[in-house]
Structure formats: C-alpha cells, structure tokens
C-alpha positions as CSV (number, residue, x, y, z in Angstrom):
1,M,-32.8,78.2,170.1
2,R,-35.2,80.2,172.3
3,V,-36.4,83.4,170.7
4,F,-39.0,86.1,171.1
5,G,-41.3,87.0,168.3
6,Y,-42.2,90.6,167.6
7,V,-45.2,91.7,165.5
8,R,-46.2,95.3,164.8
9,V,-48.7,97.3,162.7
10,S,-49.0,101.0,162.3
11,T,-51.6,102.9,164.4
12,D,-53.4,104.2,161.3
13,K,-53.0,101.2,159.0
14,Q,-53.9,97.7,160.3
15,S,-52.8,96.0,157.1
16,D,-49.6,97.1,155.4
17,A,-48.5,95.3,152.2
18,G,-49.5,91.9,153.5
19,F,-48.1,92.5,157.0
20,S,-51.3,92.4,159.0
21,L,-51.1,91.0,162.5
22,D,-52.4,87.6,161.5
23,A,-50.1,87.4,158.5
24,Q,-47.1,88.2,160.6
25,K,-48.0,85.6,163.2
26,A,-48.4,82.9,160.5
27,K,-45.1,83.8,158.9
28,L,-43.2,83.7,162.3
29,E,-44.7,80.4,163.2
30,A,-43.7,78.8,159.8
31,Y,-40.2,80.3,160.1
32,A,-39.7,79.0,163.6
33,S,-40.9,75.6,162.7
34,L,-38.6,75.4,159.6
35,Y,-35.5,76.5,161.5
36,D,-36.2,74.7,164.8
37,L,-36.8,77.9,166.9
38,Q,-38.7,77.9,170.1
39,V,-40.8,81.0,170.3
40,V,-41.1,81.5,174.1
41,D,-43.2,84.7,173.8
42,L,-44.8,86.6,170.9
43,V,-45.3,90.3,171.5
44,V,-48.0,92.1,169.4
45,E,-47.8,95.8,169.2
46,T,-49.6,98.7,167.4
47,G,-47.6,101.8,166.9
48,S,-45.3,103.8,164.6
49,A,-41.8,102.7,163.7
50,K,-40.5,106.3,163.8
51,D,-38.6,105.6,167.0
52,L,-37.8,102.8,169.5
53,S,-39.9,104.0,172.4
54,R,-42.7,101.4,171.9
55,P,-43.4,99.8,175.3
56,G,-43.7,96.2,173.9
57,L,-40.3,96.5,172.1
58,Q,-38.6,98.0,175.1
59,A,-39.9,95.3,177.3
60,L,-38.5,92.6,174.9
61,I,-35.1,94.4,174.8
62,R,-34.9,94.3,178.6
63,R,-35.8,90.6,178.6
64,L,-33.2,89.8,175.9
65,Q,-30.6,91.6,177.9
66,A,-31.6,89.6,180.9
67,G,-31.0,86.4,179.0
68,E,-34.6,85.1,178.8
69,A,-34.0,84.3,175.1
70,Q,-31.2,84.1,172.6
71,G,-32.7,86.0,169.8
72,L,-35.6,88.1,168.3
73,V,-37.4,87.2,165.1
74,V,-39.5,89.6,163.0
75,C,-41.3,89.2,159.7
76,K,-39.5,92.2,158.2
77,L,-37.0,94.7,159.4
78,D,-39.4,97.6,159.1
79,R,-41.6,96.0,161.7
80,L,-38.7,96.7,164.1
81,T,-37.6,100.1,162.9
82,R,-37.4,102.2,159.7
83,S,-34.4,104.2,160.8
84,V,-30.8,103.2,160.0
85,A,-29.6,105.0,163.0
86,D,-32.0,103.2,165.3
87,L,-31.2,99.9,163.7
88,G,-27.5,100.6,164.2
89,R,-28.0,101.3,167.9
90,L,-30.0,98.1,168.3
91,V,-27.3,96.0,166.5
92,E,-24.5,97.6,168.6
93,G,-26.4,97.6,171.9
94,V,-28.6,94.5,171.8
95,F,-28.0,92.3,168.8
96,N,-24.2,92.1,169.3
97,K,-25.0,89.5,172.1
98,V,-28.2,88.0,170.9
99,A,-29.5,87.1,167.4
100,L,-31.8,89.2,165.2
101,L,-33.6,87.1,162.6
102,S,-35.8,88.5,159.8
103,V,-38.1,86.3,157.7
104,A,-38.5,88.5,154.6
105,E,-34.9,89.4,154.3
106,Q,-33.6,86.0,155.4
107,I,-31.3,87.6,157.9
108,D,-29.6,85.8,160.8
109,T,-27.1,87.9,162.7
110,R,-25.5,84.9,164.3
111,S,-23.1,85.0,161.4
112,A,-20.8,87.8,160.1
113,A,-22.4,87.4,156.7
114,G,-25.8,88.0,158.3
115,R,-24.7,91.1,160.0
116,L,-23.2,92.4,156.8
117,V,-26.4,91.8,154.8
118,L,-28.4,93.5,157.6
119,N,-26.3,96.7,157.4
120,V,-26.4,96.8,153.6
121,L,-30.2,96.4,153.5
122,A,-30.7,99.0,156.1
123,S,-28.5,101.5,154.3
124,V,-30.2,100.9,150.9
125,S,-33.7,101.3,152.6
126,Q,-32.6,104.6,154.1
127,W,-31.2,105.8,150.8
128,E,-34.4,104.9,149.0
129,R,-36.6,106.9,151.5
130,E,-34.3,109.9,151.3
131,A,-34.3,109.8,147.5
132,I,-38.1,109.7,147.5
133,G,-38.1,112.7,149.9
134,E,-35.8,114.6,147.6
135,R,-37.9,113.9,144.5
136,T,-41.1,114.9,146.4
137,K,-39.5,118.2,147.6
138,S,-38.4,119.0,144.0
139,V,-41.9,118.4,142.6
140,M,-43.4,120.6,145.4
141,Q,-41.0,123.4,144.7
142,Y,-41.7,123.2,140.9
143,M,-45.5,123.3,141.6
144,K,-45.1,126.3,143.9
145,A,-43.0,128.1,141.2
146,Q,-45.7,127.5,138.7
147,G,-48.3,128.9,141.1
148,E,-49.9,125.6,141.8
149,Y,-51.4,124.9,145.2
150,T,-49.3,122.5,147.3
151,G,-51.5,122.3,150.4
152,G,-52.1,124.3,153.5
153,E,-53.4,127.8,154.0
154,P,-52.8,130.0,150.9
155,P,-50.3,132.7,151.7
156,Y,-51.5,136.2,152.5
157,G,-52.1,138.0,149.2
158,F,-53.4,135.0,147.4
159,R,-56.5,132.8,147.2
160,L,-57.1,129.3,145.8
161,E,-58.8,129.0,142.5
162,D,-59.0,125.8,140.5
163,G,-56.0,124.4,142.3
164,R,-53.8,127.4,141.6
165,L,-52.8,130.4,143.7
166,V,-54.3,133.6,142.3
167,E,-53.6,137.1,143.7
168,Q,-56.1,138.6,146.1
169,P,-56.3,142.3,145.1
170,A,-57.2,143.8,148.5
171,E,-54.5,141.8,150.3
172,Q,-51.9,142.7,147.6
173,V,-52.7,146.3,148.2
174,L,-52.0,146.0,151.9
175,I,-48.7,144.1,151.2
176,A,-47.6,146.9,148.9
177,L,-48.5,149.4,151.6
178,V,-46.4,147.6,154.2
179,K,-43.4,147.4,151.8
180,R,-43.7,151.1,151.1
181,Y,-43.7,151.9,154.9
182,R,-40.8,149.6,155.4
183,A,-38.9,151.3,152.5
184,E,-39.5,154.6,154.2
185,G,-37.6,153.4,157.3
186,M,-40.6,152.6,159.6
187,T,-40.0,149.9,162.2
188,L,-42.1,146.8,162.2
189,R,-43.8,147.8,165.4
190,A,-44.6,151.3,164.0
191,I,-46.1,149.8,160.9
192,S,-48.3,147.4,163.0
193,S,-49.5,150.4,165.0
194,V,-50.4,152.4,161.8
195,L,-52.3,149.4,160.4
196,A,-54.2,149.1,163.6
197,E,-55.1,152.8,163.6
198,Q,-56.3,152.4,160.0
199,G,-58.6,149.5,161.1
200,R,-56.8,147.0,159.0
201,V,-56.9,143.4,160.4
202,S,-55.7,140.0,159.3
203,R,-57.8,137.2,157.9
204,T,-58.6,136.1,161.4
205,G,-59.8,139.5,162.3
206,R,-56.9,140.3,164.6
207,P,-54.4,143.2,164.4
208,F,-51.2,142.7,162.4
209,H,-48.4,142.1,164.9
210,A,-44.7,143.0,164.2
211,Q,-43.9,139.4,163.2
212,T,-46.7,139.2,160.7
213,V,-45.7,142.6,159.3
214,A,-42.1,141.2,158.8
215,R,-43.5,138.3,156.7
216,L,-45.6,140.7,154.6
217,A,-42.6,143.0,154.0
218,A,-40.2,140.1,153.0
C-alpha cells in the first residue's frame, strides 16, 4: 500500500520523549518495511499540535484526498494532533476514505477494530489532559488562598516576599480610600478624577482610570 509518512516536533522542543526527527524517521521506516508499506513521501514539520493549520499536514491532506496515496503513517497520534475534536474531524473527513496508521499505538483504521481503538485512545488522552489541568487549577487556587505566589504581577496592594504575597501598606491605604469613596456613592469616573487631583498614580506612574478603580473597589 502506498502511504505518506508524517513527522513532527514542537517548535520549542526538538526532542520529545524519544520522538526526535531522526527517531521518528527510523521508526516509520522500520514499520513500513515490516508491514510492506511503500512510503511515497515523508513530510517533516516543526510546529505545535494545538491545531491542524500546519502547512505540511494540510498539504498531505489535500494529496490524500486527491488519491496520491492510500494512507498516512505516524509514529504516535500526538504527532498528528493532541485534540480529540481535531482527531474526530480528521477521521470523519479524511480517514474515512484512506487509512491512518500509528506505530506506537499499533493502530490501523482500515479495520473497524482499528477505528474503535483509535477513538478510545484519543478519548482517554483527552481525559488525562483535562484531569491534569483540573488538578493544577486546584493546586493554584489553594496556593493563592494560602497567600502563596502563583506567578505574574502581584496584585495591587501586595508585594512579593519570600514567595508569598505580603500586604503593601501604602497601596492598601489607597484601596481602602477607594472603597470608602465607593461606599459613599461616588461613581468610578468621579473617584478616578479625585485620585488624579490628589496626585495619586498607579505603579506605572499613570492616573487611575475608571476600570482600574473598579478592580480596586471590588
């Protein structure tokens, strides 16, 4: 069977868990030899798998749809995409007519069993990434609640000290002033004008605008 080979590495990481360009090429060649596949073209691409807009991949899809080969072989599914939604679109729009073969997962969509395994693996992979994201979010929220620094610019009213957020007295005074003005019924625009008249400025040396005042008063 005539197939295209597709090899990808991330833009910021030339070697990812044994999937460097050379390693991928070697695996594809060995797989093709074992299963009597004729690799008519091997596309090497550097880019993120966050979407399917990579030019090399899109060119292969057009050539597959034009009938230049009967399948596409990759070393691992995440070389193609990391998104279940994108993988589903590829399976429905491209690989319903041509084969998708993956070396690592031993997937061959020429059979119903191969298509089932592909969908199950993709769903599990998506679940794993979402679970990791949820755990990371929970840890960050806990650290924030404990006053620990979680990255980025410390919020107004605080400074960073030994990895923890500590109140900045002068800024806390201004926050209290803004909240008092707000409680007295002053509009955000009026408060920003009063602060400007008092010569009070933000960390960047600029006047406090209404949107900034709204965040301080929250």
